[in-house]
C-alpha positions in Angstrom: 44.1 -177.0 -9.3 43.8 -173.4 -10.7 42.2 -173.5 -14.2 42.7 -169.9 -15.3 44.3 -166.6 -14.5 41.1 -165.1 -13.0 40.9 -168.0 -10.5 44.6 -167.4 -9.7 43.9 -163.7 -9.2 41.1 -164.5 -6.7 43.3 -167.0 -4.9 46.2 -164.5 -4.6 43.9 -161.7 -3.4 42.7 -164.0 -0.6 46.2 -164.7 0.4 47.7 -161.2 0.1 44.5 -159.7 1.6 45.0 -156.5 -0.4 43.6 -156.3 -3.9 45.6 -153.2 -4.6 48.8 -155.3 -4.6 47.4 -157.7 -7.2 46.9 -157.0 -10.9 45.3 -159.1 -13.7 47.1 -158.4 -17.0 46.0 -159.1 -20.5 48.0 -160.1 -23.6 46.4 -157.4 -25.7 45.6 -154.5 -23.3 48.3 -152.0 -22.2 49.0 -150.6 -18.8 50.8 -147.6 -20.4 54.1 -148.5 -18.7 57.4 -148.7 -20.4 58.7 -152.3 -21.1 61.3 -153.6 -18.7 63.5 -156.5 -19.7 62.9 -159.6 -17.4 66.6 -160.0 -16.9 66.4 -163.8 -17.4 66.4 -163.7 -21.2 68.5 -166.5 -22.8 67.8 -165.5 -26.4 65.8 -162.9 -28.3 65.5 -163.0 -32.1 63.0 -162.4 -34.9 60.8 -165.4 -33.9 61.7 -166.6 -30.4 62.2 -165.2 -27.0 63.4 -167.6 -24.2 63.7 -167.1 -20.5 66.1 -169.0 -18.3 64.7 -170.9 -15.3 66.0 -171.2 -11.8 67.2 -174.8 -12.5 69.3 -173.6 -15.4 70.9 -170.8 -13.3 71.9 -173.4 -10.7 73.5 -175.7 -13.2 77.3 -176.0 -12.9 77.6 -175.1 -9.3 78.8 -178.6 -8.3 81.2 -178.6 -11.2 82.5 -175.2 -10.2 83.4 -176.4 -6.7 84.9 -179.5 -8.2 87.1 -177.3 -10.3 88.0 -175.3 -7.1 89.1 -178.4 -5.1 90.8 -179.9 -8.2 92.7 -176.7 -8.8 93.8 -176.7 -5.1 95.1 -180.2 -5.5 97.0 -179.3 -8.7 98.6 -176.3 -6.9 99.7 -178.6 -4.0 101.2 -181.1 -6.6 103.1 -178.3 -8.3 104.4 -176.8 -5.0 105.5 -180.2 -3.7 107.3 -180.9 -6.9 109.2 -177.6 -6.6 110.3 -177.8 -3.0 110.7 -181.6 -2.4 111.4 -184.9 -4.0 108.6 -186.5 -6.0 106.9 -189.5 -4.5 104.1 -191.9 -5.4 101.6 -190.0 -3.3 102.2 -186.9 -5.5 100.8 -188.8 -8.5 97.9 -190.1 -6.4 97.1 -186.4 -5.5 97.4 -185.5 -9.2 95.0 -188.2 -10.3 92.6 -187.4 -7.5 92.6 -183.8 -8.5 91.6 -184.5 -12.1 89.0 -187.0 -10.9 87.4 -184.4 -8.6 87.3 -182.0 -11.5 85.9 -184.5 -14.0 83.3 -186.4 -12.1 80.9 -183.5 -11.3 81.1 -182.2 -14.8 80.4 -185.6 -16.3 77.5 -186.1 -13.9 75.9 -182.7 -14.6 76.3 -182.9 -18.3 74.8 -186.4 -18.4 71.6 -185.2 -16.9 68.8 -183.7 -19.2 69.4 -180.0 -19.9 67.2 -177.4 -18.2 64.9 -176.1 -20.9 63.9 -172.4 -21.0 60.5 -170.8 -21.1 59.9 -170.1 -24.8 57.7 -167.5 -26.4 57.1 -168.3 -30.1 56.0 -165.4 -32.2 55.3 -167.6 -35.3 52.8 -169.8 -33.5 51.8 -167.2 -30.9 52.2 -169.5 -27.9 54.3 -170.3 -24.9 56.2 -173.6 -24.2 57.6 -174.9 -20.9 59.0 -178.3 -19.9 58.3 -179.5 -16.3 60.2 -182.7 -15.4 59.8 -184.0 -19.0 56.2 -183.0 -19.3 55.3 -180.4 -22.0 53.1 -177.4 -20.9 51.8 -174.7 -23.3 49.4 -171.8 -23.7 48.2 -169.9 -26.7 48.9 -166.1 -26.5 45.5 -165.3 -27.9 43.4 -164.4 -24.8 46.2 -165.0 -22.4 46.1 -163.3 -19.0 48.8 -163.0 -16.3 48.7 -162.2 -12.6 51.2 -159.8 -11.1 51.3 -159.5 -7.3 53.5 -158.0 -4.7 53.9 -159.0 -1.1 56.3 -158.4 1.8 58.4 -160.8 3.9 59.4 -159.6 7.4 62.3 -160.9 9.5 64.2 -159.6 12.5 67.4 -158.9 10.5 66.4 -157.0 7.4 62.8 -155.9 8.2 60.2 -155.9 5.4 61.5 -156.9 2.0 59.3 -156.6 -1.1 58.7 -159.7 -3.2 56.8 -160.1 -6.4 55.7 -162.7 -8.9 54.4 -162.6 -12.5 52.5 -165.8 -13.3 50.6 -167.3 -16.2 48.5 -170.5 -16.4 49.8 -173.3 -18.8 48.0 -176.5 -19.7 49.7 -179.9 -20.2 50.0 -181.2 -23.7 47.7 -184.1 -24.1 45.9 -183.5 -20.8 44.3 -179.9 -21.0 42.7 -180.3 -17.6 46.1 -180.5 -15.9 47.4 -177.0 -15.4 50.2 -175.1 -13.6 51.0 -171.6 -12.6 54.3 -170.6 -14.1 56.4 -167.7 -12.7 57.9 -165.6 -15.5 59.8 -163.1 -13.2 62.5 -165.2 -11.8 63.6 -164.7 -8.2 60.8 -162.8 -6.3 63.1 -160.9 -3.9 63.1 -157.2 -4.6 60.5 -157.3 -7.3 57.9 -154.5 -7.1 54.6 -154.1 -9.0 55.9 -151.6 -11.6 58.8 -153.9 -12.4 56.5 -156.9 -12.9 54.1 -154.9 -15.1 57.2 -153.6 -17.1 58.3 -157.2 -17.7 54.8 -158.2 -18.9 54.9 -155.2 -21.3 58.2 -156.4 -22.7 56.8 -159.9 -23.4 53.6 -158.4 -24.8 55.6 -156.1 -27.1 57.6 -159.0 -28.4 54.5 -161.2 -29.1 52.2 -158.5 -30.5 54.0 -155.6 -32.1 57.1 -157.3 -33.4 60.5 -158.6 -32.3 62.2 -155.2 -32.1 60.9 -152.2 -30.2 62.3 -149.2 -28.2 62.2 -148.2 -24.5 58.7 -146.7 -25.0 57.4 -150.0 -26.5 57.2 -148.6 -30.0 58.0 -150.9 -33.0 61.4 -150.5 -34.7 62.6 -152.0 -37.9 65.9 -153.2 -36.4 67.2 -154.2 -33.0 67.2 -151.1 -30.9 69.9 -150.0 -28.4 67.4 -150.6 -25.6 67.2 -154.3 -26.5 70.9 -154.6 -27.3 72.0 -153.1 -24.0 69.5 -155.2 -22.0 70.5 -158.4 -23.7 74.2 -157.7 -23.1 73.5 -157.1 -19.4 71.3 -160.1 -19.0 73.8 -162.4 -20.8 76.6 -161.6 -18.3 77.7 -164.9 -16.7 79.2 -165.4 -13.2 82.6 -165.5 -15.0 82.0 -162.1 -16.6 81.0 -160.6 -13.3 84.1 -162.0 -11.6 86.3 -160.5 -14.3 84.5 -157.2 -13.8 85.4 -157.3 -10.1 89.0 -157.9 -11.0 89.1 -154.7 -13.0 87.8 -152.7 -10.0 91.2 -152.3 -8.4 92.7 -151.0 -11.7 90.0 -148.4 -12.0 90.6 -147.2 -8.4 94.3 -146.8 -9.2 93.5 -144.7 -12.2 91.4 -142.4 -10.1 94.5 -141.7 -7.9 92.8 -142.1 -4.6 94.6 -145.4 -3.6 93.2 -148.9 -3.4 90.3 -149.5 -1.0 90.0 -152.6 1.1 86.8 -153.5 -0.7 88.5 -153.4 -4.1 91.4 -155.6 -2.8 89.0 -158.2 -1.4 87.1 -158.3 -4.7 90.4 -158.6 -6.6 91.5 -161.5 -4.3 88.1 -163.2 -4.6 88.2 -163.0 -8.4 91.3 -165.3 -8.4 90.1 -167.6 -5.6 86.6 -168.2 -7.1 87.8 -168.2 -10.7 87.6 -172.1 -11.0 84.0 -172.0 -9.6 82.9 -169.4 -12.1 84.7 -171.2 -14.9 83.0 -174.6 -14.1 79.5 -172.9 -14.0 80.1 -171.1 -17.3 81.3 -174.3 -19.1 78.4 -176.4 -17.9 75.7 -173.8 -18.5 77.1 -173.0 -22.0 77.0 -176.7 -23.0 73.6 -177.1 -21.4 72.1 -174.4 -23.4 73.5 -175.8 -26.7 71.9 -179.1 -25.9 68.5 -177.8 -24.8 66.9 -177.4 -28.2 67.3 -181.0 -29.1 65.6 -182.2 -26.0 62.2 -180.5 -26.8 59.5 -182.9 -28.0 59.2 -183.3 -31.8 56.1 -181.1 -32.0 58.0 -178.2 -30.4 61.2 -178.7 -32.3 59.2 -178.4 -35.5 57.8 -175.1 -34.4 61.1 -173.7 -33.2 62.3 -174.1 -36.8 61.9 -170.7 -38.6 60.5 -172.7 -41.6 58.4 -175.1 -39.5 54.6 -175.3 -39.1 52.7 -172.4 -37.7 49.8 -174.4 -36.2 49.5 -174.1 -32.4 49.7 -177.1 -30.1 46.1 -176.6 -29.2 45.2 -177.0 -32.9 46.9 -180.4 -33.2 46.6 -181.7 -29.7 43.5 -183.9 -30.1 44.6 -185.5 -33.4 48.2 -185.9 -32.2 47.3 -187.8 -29.0 44.8 -190.0 -30.9 47.5 -190.9 -33.4 50.0 -191.7 -30.6 47.4 -193.9 -28.9 46.7 -195.7 -32.1 50.4 -196.4 -32.5 50.6 -197.6 -29.0 47.6 -199.9 -29.5 49.2 -201.4 -32.6 52.4 -202.0 -30.8 50.6 -203.8 -28.0 48.8 -205.9 -30.6 52.0 -206.9 -32.4 53.6 -207.8 -29.0 50.6 -209.9 -28.1 50.8 -211.9 -31.4 54.5 -212.5 -31.2 54.9 -213.3 -27.5 54.5 -217.0 -26.6 51.3 -217.9 -24.9 
């Protein structure tokens, strides 16, 4: 187990075997680079900034393909009704189509939502949920490790990868710690991008919720943040609709329609049910996520909630929970027959 960022730094240097490709970043010191939006931002307001995780990005895929197969079944039902006589099998096909669409959605929405990585300015700490276990870290004195490495294969050659990681401790068990990646998918990430992401997070936590592209504080939300949030909030459904408009733009240019634009246009209709299913599940999943945080986090996500950090209440909180558990065991011992 890696206990702190400096140990993580030493471990990564040993693996990468090149100290120039590994940086130890502090929460208060600046690398004099412009902030770069992480691209995984789920929300950014006056008190909270949250980053989506890989599990939340994958949510809705099964439902999307269920929508695709169900839509194909519905289309066959409609076509059969238009060209032939209706039969009992037609209604079986219709029922099966609705079932294929509904079952994956019900199953995915019945599972616990994927919680984001939360940066809380009010309490100056980070929260993360790993399989139902709460991990956290105070911002004061925090350090991160940014490192870049290459993966080589015979098809694409060397591809740069990079990670930005911090160390979090388990609530109630401070000796249990994890390295949390803040930069999302590592493919294509270079060192200057990773440092820029850290500068963005550092600006939010230290100088204020709003700042410009130079990292200087602003009184209101800057165009730099607005444009970044708009781009990062684009769903697979938005991207699909953007591909549909490509053929129209090429027509306006007067140079004819390219094969690429036609394939994108065709794909935007074919994969529309997949994108719609993903969009619906992810939207509902994010709406449910706040209620699934432990009580101590929900209180601190409230703009009017307590400002004490989890590290400040951890010992007393766990002692109180143990006392309640002991009292419950004692009551059960007295009431159960001997």
